[in-house]
C-alpha positions in Angstrom: -22.5 -16.1 21.2 -20.3 -18.2 18.9 -17.4 -16.6 17.0 -17.8 -16.0 13.2 -14.4 -17.4 12.4 -12.0 -19.3 14.6 -8.4 -20.1 13.5 -6.9 -22.9 15.6 -3.5 -24.6 16.0 -1.7 -21.9 14.1 1.5 -20.1 14.9 0.2 -16.6 15.8 2.3 -13.5 15.1 0.4 -10.5 16.7 3.0 -7.9 15.8 1.7 -5.8 18.8 4.1 -3.3 20.4 6.6 -3.7 17.6 7.5 -7.2 18.9 8.1 -10.1 16.5 7.6 -12.7 19.2 5.0 -15.4 18.3 2.7 -17.9 19.9 3.8 -21.4 18.8 0.4 -23.0 18.9 -2.4 -20.5 19.2 -5.8 -19.3 18.1 -7.4 -16.2 16.6 -11.1 -15.5 17.0 -13.1 -13.1 14.9 -16.6 -11.7 15.6 -18.3 -9.5 13.0 -15.5 -7.2 11.6 -13.2 -7.4 14.6 -10.6 -9.5 16.2 -12.3 -10.9 19.4 -9.5 -12.9 21.0 -6.0 -14.1 20.5 -4.0 -16.6 22.6 -2.5 -20.0 23.1 -4.6 -23.1 22.3 -4.1 -24.1 25.9 -6.2 -21.0 26.9 -9.0 -21.7 24.5 -12.1 -23.0 26.3 -13.1 -26.5 25.1 -16.7 -25.5 24.5 -15.7 -22.6 22.1 -18.0 -22.5 19.1 -17.6 -20.8 15.7 -19.5 -20.6 12.4 -16.3 -21.3 10.5 -13.3 -23.0 12.0 -10.0 -23.1 10.2 -7.5 -25.7 11.3 -4.2 -23.7 11.1 -1.9 -26.6 11.7 1.4 -25.9 9.9 0.5 -22.3 9.3 1.4 -18.8 10.5 -1.4 -16.2 11.1 -0.3 -12.6 11.0 -1.7 -9.1 10.3 -2.5 -8.4 6.7 0.1 -6.3 4.8 -0.5 -2.6 4.1 0.6 -1.3 0.7 0.9 2.5 1.1 1.5 3.4 -2.5 -0.1 2.0 -5.6 -1.7 3.0 -8.9 -3.9 -0.2 -9.1 -5.4 0.5 -12.6 -2.0 0.5 -14.1 -2.1 -3.3 -14.2 -3.2 -2.7 -17.8 0.2 -1.2 -18.6 2.3 -4.0 -16.9 5.3 -4.5 -19.2 4.1 -1.9 -21.8 7.2 0.3 -21.5 10.1 -1.3 -19.6 13.8 -0.5 -19.1 13.4 3.3 -19.4 14.2 6.3 -17.2 11.2 7.7 -15.3 10.7 10.9 -17.3 11.0 9.2 -20.6 8.7 6.4 -19.3 6.1 8.9 -18.1 6.1 11.5 -20.9 6.6 9.2 -23.9 4.7 6.1 -22.9 2.5 6.2 -19.8 0.9 9.7 -20.1 0.0 9.1 -23.8 -1.4 5.6 -23.0 -3.4 7.0 -20.1 -4.9 9.8 -22.3 -6.0 7.1 -24.8 -7.2 4.2 -22.7 -8.0 5.4 -19.1 -11.8 5.5 -18.5 -14.2 4.4 -15.9 -14.4 0.8 -17.3 -10.6 0.4 -17.5 -10.0 1.7 -14.0 -12.7 -0.5 -12.5 -11.6 -3.8 -14.0 -7.8 -3.2 -13.8 -8.1 -2.1 -10.2 -10.0 -5.3 -9.6 -7.2 -7.2 -11.2 -4.8 -5.5 -8.9 -7.0 -6.5 -6.0 -6.7 -10.2 -7.0 -2.9 -9.9 -7.0 -2.8 -8.1 -3.7 -5.2 -10.4 -1.9 -3.3 -13.4 -3.2 0.0 -12.0 -1.9 -1.3 -11.0 1.5 -2.1 -7.3 1.1 -5.3 -6.4 3.0 -5.2 -2.6 2.7 -3.9 -0.5 -0.2 -3.4 3.2 -0.7 -4.2 4.0 -4.3 -3.9 7.1 -6.3 -5.2 7.5 -9.9 -7.7 9.1 -12.2 -11.4 8.0 -12.3 -10.8 7.0 -8.7 -14.6 6.5 -8.2 -14.2 3.4 -10.4 -11.2 2.2 -8.4 -13.1 2.7 -5.1 -16.0 0.7 -6.6 -13.5 -2.1 -7.6 -11.9 -2.2 -4.1 -15.3 -2.3 -2.5 -16.5 -5.1 -4.7 -13.3 -7.1 -4.3 -13.5 -6.8 -0.5 -10.1 -5.1 0.0 -9.6 -2.2 2.4 -8.4 1.0 0.5 -7.4 4.6 1.0 -8.4 5.7 -2.4 -7.1 9.1 -3.7 -8.3 11.0 -6.7 -5.4 12.2 -8.8 -4.6 15.9 -9.4 -2.4 17.3 -12.2 -2.3 20.7 -13.9 -2.9 19.4 -17.4 -5.9 17.6 -19.0 -6.3 14.2 -17.3 -8.7 11.3 -17.7 -12.0 12.3 -16.2 -10.9 15.9 -15.7 -10.3 17.4 -19.1 -10.1 20.9 -17.8 -7.4 21.2 -15.1 -9.2 24.2 -13.7 -11.7 21.7 -12.2 -9.1 19.4 -10.7 -9.7 20.3 -7.0 -13.5 20.4 -7.5 -13.3 16.8 -8.9 -11.4 15.7 -5.7 -14.0 17.4 -3.5 -16.8 15.6 -5.4 -14.9 12.3 -5.0 -14.6 12.8 -1.2 -18.4 13.6 -1.0 -19.1 10.4 -2.9 -17.2 8.1 -0.5 -16.5 9.7 2.9 -18.3 7.7 5.6 -20.2 5.7 3.0 -18.4 2.3 3.1 -16.3 0.7 5.9 -13.6 -0.4 3.5 -13.1 2.9 1.6 -11.3 6.0 2.9 -11.2 8.8 0.3 -8.1 10.9 -0.1 -6.3 13.4 -2.3 -3.3 12.6 -4.6 -1.5 15.6 -6.0 0.8 13.8 -8.4 4.1 15.7 -7.9 5.6 19.1 -7.4 6.6 19.1 -11.1 3.0 18.4 -12.3 1.1 20.6 -9.8 1.6 24.3 -9.4 2.2 25.8 -6.0 -1.4 27.1 -6.0 -2.7 23.6 -6.8 -0.6 22.1 -4.1 -1.8 24.6 -1.5 -5.5 24.2 -2.6 -5.2 20.5 -2.5 -3.7 20.5 1.0 -6.2 23.0 2.2 -9.0 20.7 1.1 -7.4 17.7 2.8 -7.2 19.6 6.0 -10.8 20.8 5.7 -12.2 17.4 5.0 -9.7 15.5 7.3 -8.5 13.1 4.6 -4.9 12.0 3.7 -2.8 13.9 1.2 -0.5 11.9 -1.0 2.3 13.2 -3.3 5.3 11.8 -5.2 8.4 13.4 -3.8 12.1 13.6 -4.8 11.9 10.4 -6.8 14.7 11.2 -9.2 17.9 13.4 -9.1 16.6 15.2 -12.2 13.4 16.2 -10.3 15.6 17.7 -7.5 17.8 19.7 -10.0 14.7 21.1 -11.8 13.1 22.1 -8.6 16.2 24.0 -7.5 16.3 25.8 -10.9 12.6 26.6 -10.8 11.9 27.3 -7.1 15.4 27.8 -5.6 14.7 24.9 -3.3 14.7 21.1 -3.3 11.2 19.5 -3.8 11.0 18.8 -0.1 11.9 22.4 1.0 9.5 23.7 -1.7 6.6 21.7 -0.2 7.7 22.9 3.3 7.6 26.5 2.1 4.2 26.0 0.7 2.9 24.6 4.0 2.1 21.2 2.5 4.2 19.0 4.9 2.5 17.7 8.0 1.4 14.5 9.9 -1.4 13.9 7.3 0.9 14.1 4.3 2.2 10.8 2.8 5.2 11.3 0.5 6.0 8.5 -1.9 9.5 7.4 -3.0 11.7 10.1 -1.2 14.8 8.8 -2.9 16.8 12.0 -3.3 16.8 13.7 0.1 19.6 15.6 1.7 20.0 15.9 5.4 17.9 19.0 5.6 15.1 17.4 3.6 15.1 14.4 5.9 14.9 16.6 9.0 12.0 18.6 7.4 10.1 15.4 7.0 10.8 14.3 10.5 10.0 17.7 12.1 6.7 18.0 10.2 5.5 14.5 10.9 5.3 13.7 7.2 5.0 9.9 6.5 7.1 8.2 3.9 5.9 5.4 1.5 9.0 3.8 0.1 8.9 1.8 -3.1 12.2 0.0 -3.5 11.2 -2.3 -6.4 10.0 0.6 -8.5 13.0 2.7 -7.7 15.3 -0.1 -8.7 13.4 -0.8 -11.9 13.4 2.8 -13.0 17.0 3.3 -11.8 15.8 6.2 -9.6 18.1 5.3 -6.7 17.9 4.0 -3.1 15.9 5.9 -0.6 17.7 6.9 2.6 15.5 4.8 4.8 18.2 4.3 7.5 18.6 8.0 7.9 14.8 8.6 8.0 14.4 5.9 10.5 17.1 7.3 12.7 15.2 10.7 12.7 12.0 9.0 13.7 10.1 9.3 10.4 7.2 6.9 10.1 8.1 4.5 7.2 6.0 2.2 5.2 6.2 0.2 2.0 4.4 0.4 -1.4 4.8 -1.4 -4.6 3.9 1.5 -6.9 1.9 0.6 -9.9 2.4 -2.6 -12.0 3.8 -0.6 -14.9 6.8 0.3 -12.9 7.5 -2.7 -10.7 6.0 -5.1 -12.3 4.2 -6.9 -9.5 2.3 -6.1 -6.3 4.0 -8.6 -3.9 4.7 -6.6 -0.7 6.8 -9.5 0.7 9.2 -8.8 -2.1 9.3 -5.1 -1.2 10.2 -6.1 2.4 13.2 -8.1 1.1 14.4 -5.4 -1.2 14.0 -2.6 1.4 16.1 -4.3 4.0 18.8 -5.6 1.7 19.3 -2.4 -0.2 20.0 -0.4 3.0 22.5 -3.1 4.2 24.3 -3.1 0.9 24.3 0.7 0.5 25.7 1.4 3.9 27.7 -1.9 4.2 26.0 -2.4 7.6 24.1 -5.7 8.1 22.4 -4.3 11.3 20.4 -1.7 9.4 16.6 -2.1 9.2 16.4 -5.4 11.0 13.4 -7.8 10.5 11.2 -6.3 13.2 11.5 -2.8 11.5 10.8 -4.2 8.1 7.8 -6.1 9.3 6.5 -3.0 11.0 6.9 -1.0 7.7 4.6 -3.5 6.0 2.0 -3.7 8.8 1.7 -1.3 11.7 3.9 1.3 10.1 1.7 1.2 7.0 -1.4 1.5 9.2 0.1 4.5 10.9 1.1 6.1 7.6 -2.5 5.9 6.5 -4.0 7.2 9.8 -5.5 3.7 10.4 -3.3 2.7 13.4 -6.2 2.3 15.7 -8.0 0.0 13.2 -5.4 -2.3 11.6 -1.7 -3.4 11.6 -1.7 -5.9 14.5 -3.6 -8.8 15.8 -5.1 -7.0 18.8 -8.6 -7.6 20.2 -10.8 -4.7 19.1 -8.9 -4.1 15.8 -10.4 -4.8 12.5 -10.1 -8.4 11.4 -7.5 -8.0 8.6 -5.2 -11.0 8.7 -3.5 -13.6 6.5 -2.6 -17.2 6.9 0.8 -18.4 5.5 1.7 -22.0 4.7 4.8 -22.9 6.8 5.0 -26.3 5.2 6.4 -24.9 2.0 10.2 -25.3 1.4 11.1 -21.6 1.5 9.7 -21.3 5.1 11.2 -24.6 6.4 12.5 -24.7 9.0 10.7 -21.8 10.8 12.6 -20.5 13.8 10.7 -17.2 14.0 9.2 -14.2 12.3 12.7 -12.7 11.5 12.7 -15.1 8.5 9.7 -13.5 6.8 11.1 -10.3 5.2 13.9 -12.2 3.4 12.3 -15.6 2.7 8.5 -15.3 2.5 6.6 -14.8 -0.7 3.1 -13.9 -1.7 2.8 -17.5 -2.9 3.0 -18.6 0.8 -0.4 -16.9 1.5 -3.2 -19.5 1.9 -6.0 -17.4 3.3 -6.8 -13.7 3.4 -9.4 -12.2 5.7 -10.4 -8.6 5.5 -12.9 -6.8 7.8 -13.9 -10.2 9.1 -14.7 -11.6 5.7 -12.8 -14.5 4.1 -11.9 -13.1 0.6 -9.4 -15.9 -0.3 -9.3 -19.4 1.2 -6.8 -22.1 0.2 -5.6 -19.8 -2.6 -9.1 -19.5 -4.1 -10.7 -16.0 -4.4 -14.1 -16.5 -2.9 -15.5 -12.9 -2.7 -16.0 -12.3 -6.4 -15.6 -13.9 -9.8 -11.9 -13.9 -10.6 -12.3 -15.4 -14.1 -14.6 -12.5 -15.2 -12.0 -9.9 -14.1 -9.2 -11.6 -16.0 -11.3 -11.9 -19.1 -12.3 -8.2 -19.0 -8.7 -7.1 -18.6 -7.6 -9.3 -21.5 -10.2 -7.6 -23.7 -8.9 -4.2 -22.6 -5.3 -5.2 -23.3 -6.2 -6.3 -26.8 -7.1 -2.7 -27.6 -3.8 -1.5 -26.2 -1.9 -4.0 -28.4 -3.8 -2.9 -31.5 
């Protein structure tokens, strides 16, 4: 039986076993939705056949990137309210805009726009959390991108859930709609934050996540103000508050985690809670620098997210790699912290582990899902190429030539081939006109 896709003569970066060693001239074979074989060109039988053969001369083939925190539909609000502190940004600009403009149509087309940006910059899997998440899941499915899609929960009227008393029921319905229904979509729960969800809501959300065996996402300790308010209200930091409520465990993904003391970090480590760090967003909103070095030293599983476009303002995970590593080095005045192999893991296998998909994606290993990207090594910023250690600090989403997800080519030679890109851009421009007015 011939392979479906065969990439030849490419530098192969498997990222298996946390190694960043590469195969100088290798091949990658794909059959159906899985990686079938990886190796040196010298090991490829001469009579190998494939339906599609991609000559990878002058390229690097590596696992697709995993973005573990995004609000994809917020592409509509990119640049709408910049240069503001988080709480002013949220309460005076974003929440009012969401109340006015967020509906099924908006979430579908703006999540599809985000998919274009992610596919173009090498992201093959995204963890998303928002309202009208059915529409986001539909957009991800139609775009061909893998997603852990989480329905948002807050304790005030929200788009699609006007009565907060029904917020948990809305999540359960969302899970029913998607669990086991599509190979690209994993449903999940997103309780927005300890300051927007009551203790009862947090516990009910977590109980549902455990019952349905789905991931539980939450914003945690993003700002110093959040920590101070939690101590006033609950007598505990947000992290200890969640610990006391029984919310922290191996299936909880905490986003941001900027303001953590030593006890908070140890609570996350002991509970197995995963952390999705968003350095670009934290810098833009002046929230601070997450203690990634301390969390890594305690064995916490770390990954990277872009956050939504309204607070970044792009979805390039290569840029997040660069920021994550350099911020830790600058903060601690130690150039050895978070070396390239750890940063690459955060964006690939660490992201897969964070989302509970470590047996499916994150490395170029036979039997794993065929989620991979091909980078152009002939571009100036990757010349010369001595090894993968260059990628976190030098690579860009613009280096990505081809993106393959679940064994399907969704972008080839920088052209989106899985759906109509022009239609998506046109629809979002129409929506943006209403926002401007």
